[in-house]
N, C-alpha and C positions, 0 to 999 in steps of 0.2 A: 574562119580560116585566115591566118595572118597573111598579109600581102608581102611579097618580096620587095626588095629595094627597087628593082626594075619596074614592078607594077606601080609602086608609089610614084616613081618618076613619070611614068606614063599617065597617071591620073593628073599630076600637076600640069603636064603638057596639054592634056585634054581640057583641063580647067582654063588654061590660058587661051586655048582656041575658042572657048566660049566666053571670053572676057566681056563682050557687050551684054550678054545675058547676066553675067555676074554683077556687072556694074548696075544693071537695072535692079538686081536684087538688093544691092547696097543702097541704091538711091530710093527705092520704093516707087509706088505708083505716083504719078504727078499730082493727082488731087490730094491724096493723103499727105504727100510731102509738103505741099503748100499749106494745108491746114495745120500740120504739125509745126512747121516753121513759124507760122503766124502766132500760134499759141505760145511757143517758146519765146518769140520776140516780145509778145505782150507781157509775159511774166518778167522777163529781164528788164523791159522798159519800166514796169511798175517798181522794180527793186532798185533801179539805178537812174534812169532818165527822169522819172517822175519826181523823186526827191530833189534832184538837181534843178529841175524847172521850178519847183516850189521854192527853192532858195532864191532864185531870181525874182519870183513873184513876191516873196516876203520882203526882199530887200527894197522893193519899190512900194510896198503897202504901208500905210501910215498907222495901222491899228493892229492889235494882236490877232492871232489866228481865229477865224470864225466870226470876227466882228467887222461890220461894214466900215469902210474907210475910203480914202482917196490914194491915188498914186503920186508919190513925190520922190525926190532924190535926197531927202533929209538924212537917210541912213548913211549914204556915201559922203555927204558933207561932214557928218559927225566923225568920220574916220580921219579926216585931215586935221590933225591936231598934234601938238608937241607931245602930249602924253601917249597918244597912239603910236607916234614914231618911236618913242622909247620902248613901248611894248613890242613893236616889231623888231627893234634891235635886240631886245632881250631874248626874243624867240629865236632869232637866227644865231645870236652869239652863244646862247646856252646849247643849242643843237650842235653847233660847231665845236664848242668846248668839250662836249662829251664824245663826239664822234672821233676826233683825232687820237686822244689817249686810248679810247676803246679799240680802235683799229690796231694800234701798235700792240696792245695787250693781247688781242685776239690772234694776230699774226704770230706772236711769240708762242702762245698756247698751241696753236695749230701746228707750228713747226715742231714743238716739243713732242706732241702726241702723234704726229704723222711721220716724222723723219728722224727721230732719235730712238735710242734703246732705253728710254725711261721706263722703270719698272711699273707694272700694273697699268699700262696705257689704256686698255679697254675699260677698266673700272674708272680710271680718272676721267676718261672722255664722257662717261655717263654723269659723273659728279659735276664736271665743269659745265655741262649743258643744263643741269637741273634748274638753276635760277630762271632760265627762260620760261619754264613751265609753271612757276609759282606766280599766282596773281600779284601784280605790283602793289595793290592796295594792302596786302598782308605785310610785305617787307617795308612799305612806307610807314605803316603804323608801328612796326617793330623798331625801325630806326628812329621814329619819333620818340619812342621810349628809351632807346639806347643813347641817343645823342642830344636829349633835352638839356639845355645849358643849366637848368636849375636842379632837376632830380634825375637826370639820365644815368643809367647804370654804369656806362663807361666813365663818365665824369666822376661818379661816386667812387669807382675803383681807383681812378687816378688820385683823387683826394685822399683816399685811405692809404695808398701806397706811399705817396710823397709827403703827406701832411699839409699840402697846400690847400688854399680855398679857391683856387682858380678852376675854371671849367674850360679846358682846351678845345672841346668838341661842341660845335653848335650846328646842328643840321638845318636850322631855320636860316639859311643863307644861300648865296649863289653856289658855294661849294657843296652844300647839302643837296641842292637840286641836281647838280651835275653828278655827284657821287651816286645818288640813287638811280639816276638814268643809266649810268655806266653798268650797274649790276645786271641790267637786262640787255644792254647793247653789246657787251662783250660776248656772252654766249650766243646771241643772235648772229653776230659777225662770224664767230667761230663756226657755227653750223653752215654758213654760206661758203666759207673758204677752205675748210679742212680737207674736203675732197679734192680741191684743186692742188693742194700739196701732194696728195697721194697719187694723182693722175699724171704728174709731171715726169717726163723722161729724164732720169738722172744723168744720161750721157751728155746733155747740154751743160750741166754744171761741171761734169768731169772734164769736158773740153776746155772750159774756162780755167780750171785748176791746172791742166796740163800746159796751158799757155802762160802760167806764172801768176795767175790771180790768187790772192789770198782768199780764205774762206769768207771773210767779211765782204770783200769786194765782189766775190762771186754771188753772194746772197743779194747784194744791192743791185748789181748790174745785170744779173741773169735771172735769178729766181723771182725777185719782185717785179722786174720788167715783164717777164712772161706771164706773171699772174695779174697784170694790170687790169684786164677785163673783170676778173673775179673781185679784185680789191676795190676798183672804182664802183662797180655795181653794188657791192656790199656796203661800201661807205656811203653811197648816195641813198640807198634804202635806209641805212641807219640814220642819216641826216634827216630824211623825211619822217621817220618815226620820232626823231627828236622834236621836230616842229609840231607834230600832232600829239605829243605826249601830254597827258592830262594829270595823272596821279602825282608825279613828282612836284610839278609847280603848285598844285593845289595844296599838298600837305606841307611842303617846306618853303615854297615861295610866297604864297599868299600871306601867312603870318608875318613875314619879313617885309611886306610891301613890294615884292617882286612879282610883276605881272607879265604873262605871256598871252598869246592870242587865244589859246584854248581856255584858260581861266577867265579871260576877259569875256568870252562868249558865255561861259557859265554864269559869271557874275551878272552880266547884262540881263539874263533871264531869271535867275534865282535869288540874287542879292540886291536888286534895285527895285524901287517902288516909284512909279509903275515899271514893270518889266519893259526893257527896250528891245523888242523883237526885231524891229527894222534894223537897228544898228547891229544886232547879233548876226542877222542873216547877211548883211552887207559885208561885215568883216570876215564872214566865212568865205566869201569869194576871194579875199586876200590870200588865205591859205591855199586855195586851189590854184591861184595864179602862181604862187611860190612853187607848188608841186610841179606845175607844168614847166616852169623855167628851169627847175633842177633837172628834170628828165631831158629837156633840150640840151642842157649843158653836158650831160653824160653822153648823148649821141654825138655831140661835137667833139668831145675828147677822144672817143674811140673810132670815129669815122675814118675809114681808109687805112686802118692799121691792122696788121696780121699778127696773131698770137698763137700760131699752131704749135702745140707741144706733144700731141698724141698722133702718132703715125702708124703705118702698117707694120713697122718693125717692133718685134716683141721686146719687152723689158719688164723688169720688176723694180718697184720703188726702192731706192737706196735708204738704208737705215744707218744713221751716223752713230758710231760708238763714242760715248761720252766718258767712259771710264768712271772715275769716282764722282764726276760732276753729274752723273745721271741721278744721284740721290738729291742733289741740289735742285734739279728740274722737277723731280718728284715732289719735293717740299714746296716748290713754288706753286704747282698745280693744287696741292692739298691746301695751301694757304688761301688760295683764291676761293676754294669751296668752303673753307671754314669761315671766311669773312662774309661771303655772300649768302650762305645758307645756314651754317651752324649758329652763328651769332644771332641772326634775327629769330630763328626758331627757338633758341635757348631763351631769348627775351620773352617770347610769347609763352613759353612753358613756365618761366619764373613768374611772369605777371599774372598768370591765371590762378596761382595759388596764394597770392598775397591780397589782403583786404583792400589796400590802397596802393595804387601805382606810385613808386618812388620811395615807399617805406618798407624796407626789406628787413624786418625784425622777426624773430621766431614767434613771438606772440601774435603776429599779424597773419600767420598761416591760416588758410580757410578753404573750404570747398563750396562756399556759398555762391560763387560765380558760376560754377558748373551747374548748381541747382537752379540758378536764375535762368541760365540759357536753356536747360532742359525743360523748364516750365514756361518758356516764352512761346506764346502762340505765333508771334510775329516771326521768330526764328524758324519755326517748323514750317510756316507758310512759305517763307522765303526759300528754305531748303527744298521744299517740294517744287516750287516754281523753277528753281535753278536746275534741278534734276530733269523736270519735264522739258524745259526749254533746251537743256543740253542734249538730251537723247533725241527729242523730236527735231530740234534745230540742226544738229550734226547729221542726222539721217537725211533730212530733206535737202540740206545744203550739198551733201555728197551726191545724192541722186541728181540734183539739178546740174552740178558740176560735171558729173559723168555724161549726162545727155549733151551738154554744151561741148564738152571735149570730144565726144564721138562725132558730132556734126562738124566740128572744126578740123579734126585730124583725120577722120576715116572716110569723109565724103568729099565730093567736089560740087556740092550744091551751091547755087547762087544764093547769096545772102548769108553764107556762113561767116564771112569776115565781120559783117555787122553784128551777128550774134556774139562772136568772140569779143568784139570791142565793147558791147554793152555789158558783158559779163565782167570785163576788167575795169570798167569805169569806177566802181566803188573803191578800187585800190588807190585812187587819187583823192578820196574823200575821207578825212579822219573821222573817227567815231562820233565826236561831238558835232562835226559839221553835218554828217549824215543824220544824226539825231535831230538837228534843227530842221533839216529838209523834210524828214518824216513828220515832225511835229506840225508843220504847216500842211503837209500832204494829207495826213489823217484827219486833221480838223476840217479840211475843205471837202472831204468825201461826202457823198449823199448820206442822209440819216439811215438809209436802208443798209448801209455797210458800216456797222458799229465797231470800228477798229480802235478809234481814238480812246485812250485811257484804259485799254484792256491789255491782257497778257499777250494777245496776238500782235500788238504793236511792237513789243520787244522781239517776238519771234521773227517777224518780217525784217526788222533791223539786223538781227543776228545773221539771218540767211544772206542778206545783202552784203554784210561785212565779210562773211566767210566764203562767198562764191568765188572771188578771184583765186583764193588758195586752193579750193577744191578743183577748179578748172586746171590750175597748174599741175596739181598732183595727178589728176586723171589724164591730162594731155601727155605727160611724160610716160604714163603706163601704156596708153594706146599707141604712142609713137614707137614703142619697142616691138609691137606685134606686126608680123608680116601679113600682107593681104592674102597670101597663099592659104593661111589658116581658114579664113572665111570662104574662099573660093573652093577649097577641097571639101569643106563641110557641105557646101551647097551642091557640089557635083555628086556627092554620095547620098543625096536625097534629104538632107536636113532642111527644115524650114527656117525662116528668119529668127523666130523666137527661140527655137531649139539651138540655133547657132549662137545667138547672143547668150543664152543661159549656160550652155555646156562648153563653149569655147571662149568667148570674149569675157564674160563676167567671171568665169572660173580663173582666167589668167590674170585679170586686173584686180581680183578680190583683195590680195595683200595690200596693194596701193590704196584701195578704197578704205581698208581698215586703218591704215596709217593716217590717212587724211581725216577719217572720222574722229580719231583720238585727238588730232591737232585742232580740229574745229571745236570739239567739246571743251578742250582747254581754253580756247579763245572765248567761248561763250561764258565759261565760268569766271574768267578774269575781266570781262568787259565791264567798264564802269561809265565811260564818257557818254555813250548813247543811252545806257540804262537810266542814268540819273535824270535825263530829260524826258524819257518816254514812260517811266513807271507811274503808277497811280496806287492809291490805297487798295491793297489786296493783290497787286501784281508785283510786289517788291521781290528782288533777287538778293542773294547773299551779299554781293558787293554794295548794294544800296543800303542794306541793313547795317553793314559794317561802317559805312560813311555816317549814317545817322547816329549810331552809338558813339562813334569817335567825336562827332560834333557836340554830343551831349555830355562828354567827359567820362564815358563808361569804358575806359581803356582796359579794365580787367575783363569785362565780358567780350570785348574785342579780341583779347588774347585767347579766350576759350574757343570762340568761333574760328579764329585763325588757325588754331591747332586742328580743328575738325577739317577745315579746308585743306590744310597741309597733308593730312592723312589721305584725303581723296586724291590729291595730286600724286602722292607716292604710289597709291594703288593703281591709278590709271597709267602712270609712267611705267610701272612694272608690267601691266598688260601690254603696253606698246612694245616694250623691249623683249619680253619673253614669249607671249602667246603669238604675236604677229610674226616674229622670227621663226617660230616653229611652223607656222603655215607656209612661210616662204621656203623653208627647207624641205617641206613635204611636196612642193610642186616640181 
């Protein structure tokens, strides 16, 4: 029999009168709580604190992992040199050079798609964000073929059209590094700030216009000022991603003699004989120090300032009528998609059908590269490893993130802040830095724990890298749920497991699914940690692509790149269609 509104109100009042009992229900028995928190803390400590402590150990140890040695400061002494100062300046300069134009472009795209009547805004938003989900190694290799100064397709087209012998495009330069990094930075920044444009109360801008301010002055003095938290937070995160970027400097910087910290770490371990592990781990701490200083700078900028734009007053976001200019903004968004997605994918498609990269003649057409990939045991092994690590890694990461978020958001347990801090620690560690830490950590584990050199080393690294994102996604989902839901469930006789399954998990399931897809994309595109932790038999697709490219097999790279692009499109479709259907059904 359905309860009346008065009965439901009475149940809630009764539930609140039993609040101590409900709180005990949420907190659990003291013994089980302590054991559970200890196990959770141990897992998080192994995924974050342990590799960090191993970085410190390795930076002071004179020999490679697993070899007896002495403790010295030689690694830190090696950092202090003119070459390393130039490497540090390159790292900061390139990150800054890509962040500023990326932020300007992302703000423009967000304004167009959130605040104007540009046609097909929904479709354009999906297309503009698509580059973020494409593995950077794919577009890096595609642009390596498009912008090669000798045989690049764009240079060949320019020479064919103009009759010139000049090659105006050279991706193996500072410009090439910055350009490739921007292709991921722009959609990343767009995703972070577009909702801030939608949530802003238009009456604030209308008030400025009524006081005589022009549209341009209103945009600079009101809109951008009120969005300062979103803009600075997004810009600093983008700057951090620029410092930890690996693919762009590796593909376009290293051939031109341009070195940054991440490629210096990679070269120290993989390109020098003997490998300089102590130097690599010591310089890894330089990156973490930079990250910490950048976050302190953000706190200082925003400290004590108020940016409230959403109040209890109802409003609807204003949409600016652009008239005939709306087709110009449509063309601008379409051009961004064409340059960042259509061009690289077209190059992969063309390169896969010609016998030799750079020789585009009709008699060179062939399918032998598809046959070579289909018959490659290394490819199929890497494909299986990637799928296994993607599905298992994304599932375990979201489960761990869900548990951490529940403890942090839904309970008042002592120790929950420490749990949350350990879960966020990997956010400060770039993939290659975490890879170095785990490289030492796995090598020093007892022989009874055979993780070093196995596929499980990659799995643990992926879980560690994805945990901060999963915690953020699930914390937002739990934070939207009232405590009354759990209290009323308990009052009506439901047990803790039944409440979790039928109430909590059912309501946060869409967020779990969204996070799962994002983590899967992250695992599929991860290269920096993978290239340090893989061994023969545990290769993933990104590592196989890197090996083929280094061996000059650009044609097979194109074939595998198209397969990975198809996977990206399929999973992106799942994220946009299936998950939205689940959300609409709730």
